[in-house]
C-alpha positions in Angstrom: 216.5 136.0 144.0 216.3 132.4 145.2 212.7 131.4 147.7 215.2 130.3 150.4 211.5 129.0 152.3 211.8 124.7 152.3 209.7 122.8 149.8 207.8 120.0 151.6 207.3 117.2 148.4 203.5 118.5 146.8 200.8 118.8 148.7 197.1 119.5 148.0 194.4 122.0 149.4 192.8 120.1 152.3 191.1 121.8 154.8 190.9 121.5 158.1 187.4 120.4 159.3 187.5 118.1 155.7 190.7 116.4 157.5 189.1 115.8 160.7 186.0 114.4 158.3 188.2 111.5 156.7 189.7 111.0 160.0 186.3 110.5 161.6 184.8 108.2 159.1 187.7 105.6 160.0 187.9 105.7 163.2 183.9 104.3 162.9 185.0 102.0 160.1 187.6 100.4 162.8 184.8 100.1 165.1 183.7 97.2 166.2 180.1 98.0 165.3 180.5 98.4 162.4 182.8 95.7 160.6 180.2 93.3 162.0 177.3 93.1 159.6 173.2 93.2 160.8 171.8 90.8 159.0 168.0 92.9 157.0 165.3 92.6 158.6 163.1 89.6 157.6 160.1 89.9 156.0 156.7 90.3 158.2 154.7 87.7 158.5 150.7 88.1 158.1 148.8 87.4 161.6 145.7 87.5 161.7 144.7 91.3 162.5 146.3 91.6 158.7 143.7 92.2 155.5 144.5 92.6 152.2 141.2 93.8 150.1 140.3 93.9 146.4 139.0 97.1 145.9 135.8 97.8 144.2 136.2 98.2 140.3 138.9 95.0 141.0 137.7 91.7 139.0 139.3 88.2 139.7 138.4 85.1 138.3 140.3 82.2 139.0 141.6 79.9 142.7 142.6 82.9 145.0 144.3 81.3 147.9 146.3 82.9 151.0 147.6 83.4 154.4 146.1 86.3 155.7 142.1 88.3 156.2 140.8 88.8 152.9 138.4 92.1 152.4 136.1 92.2 149.3 134.6 94.7 148.0 135.1 94.0 143.9 134.6 90.4 141.8 135.8 87.6 142.1 134.6 84.2 140.4 135.9 80.9 141.4 137.1 79.1 144.2 138.3 80.8 147.2 140.3 79.4 149.8 142.4 80.9 153.0 141.2 78.1 155.6 143.4 79.0 158.3 142.3 82.9 157.9 138.8 85.1 158.0 136.9 86.6 154.4 134.4 89.3 154.6 132.3 90.6 150.9 131.5 93.6 152.1 128.5 95.6 150.4 129.1 96.4 147.6 130.8 92.7 146.7 129.6 90.1 144.1 131.4 86.9 144.5 130.4 83.5 142.5 132.4 81.5 144.4 132.9 78.2 146.5 134.2 79.3 149.7 136.9 77.4 152.3 137.3 80.4 155.7 138.0 80.1 159.3 135.5 82.7 159.1 133.3 83.8 156.5 131.2 87.1 157.0 129.2 88.1 153.6 128.2 91.8 153.2 127.1 91.7 149.9 126.4 89.4 147.6 127.2 85.5 147.1 126.2 82.7 144.6 128.1 79.4 146.0 129.1 77.4 149.0 130.8 78.5 152.3 132.7 76.5 154.1 133.7 77.6 157.8 135.4 76.0 160.4 134.4 78.3 162.7 131.1 81.0 162.0 129.4 81.4 159.1 128.3 85.2 159.4 125.4 86.2 156.4 124.7 89.7 157.8 121.1 92.3 157.2 122.2 93.4 153.8 123.4 89.8 152.8 122.3 87.7 149.8 123.9 84.4 150.0 122.5 81.1 147.3 124.6 78.0 148.1 125.3 76.4 151.2 126.5 76.9 154.1 128.5 74.0 156.4 129.9 75.9 159.8 129.6 74.8 163.0 128.7 78.3 164.1 125.9 79.9 160.8 124.3 83.7 161.7 121.3 84.5 159.8 120.9 88.5 160.9 117.2 89.8 160.5 116.6 90.6 157.4 119.5 88.5 155.4 119.2 87.0 152.1 119.4 83.2 152.5 118.7 80.7 149.8 120.2 76.6 150.6 121.0 74.4 152.7 122.7 74.8 156.3 124.5 71.7 158.1 126.1 73.0 161.0 127.4 69.3 161.9 130.1 70.0 164.2 133.2 68.4 162.9 134.9 70.9 161.1 133.8 71.6 157.7 137.0 71.3 155.7 137.9 67.4 156.9 134.7 66.6 156.6 133.7 67.4 152.8 137.5 65.8 152.2 136.3 62.2 154.1 133.7 62.0 152.2 135.3 62.6 148.5 137.3 59.9 150.3 134.8 57.7 150.5 132.7 58.3 147.4 135.9 57.9 146.0 136.6 54.1 147.4 132.9 52.4 147.4 133.5 53.9 143.1 136.7 51.5 143.7 135.1 48.7 145.3 132.4 48.4 142.3 
């Protein structure tokens, strides 16, 4: 009448595989390697080789500055300041801005002054209307250029700052 098999306290149905998995994960979580948390990776810093592209359908008005190279395929109006980096205006790019950069390459159209600390190049397909201030200037055969060229050996950006300071000092003494 009565079942004489000893009954164990309440048990749950656990398969051997799941029990093994739980035991293995408990061992892994207790290991020193998993206890020490690794910090998340730091964001990558832009290098001279990296560049950002402003696409052909993009129009920007205002001041543009940054710490990486830039390729403009669209339209830009305002001021561009990438003093430690390069800027390139593609054949389809149209820019109406003063540009401050390490190296400047114009393959499209640009209206404004160019201040290059290393060099300014106007490619065969380029059209520039404005002044170029840089220690090295290249105007490829067929390039269109209207303006003045200043190839003073001083960095273009530093000299424009000192000229402004001199004019301000002269105006205040008068």
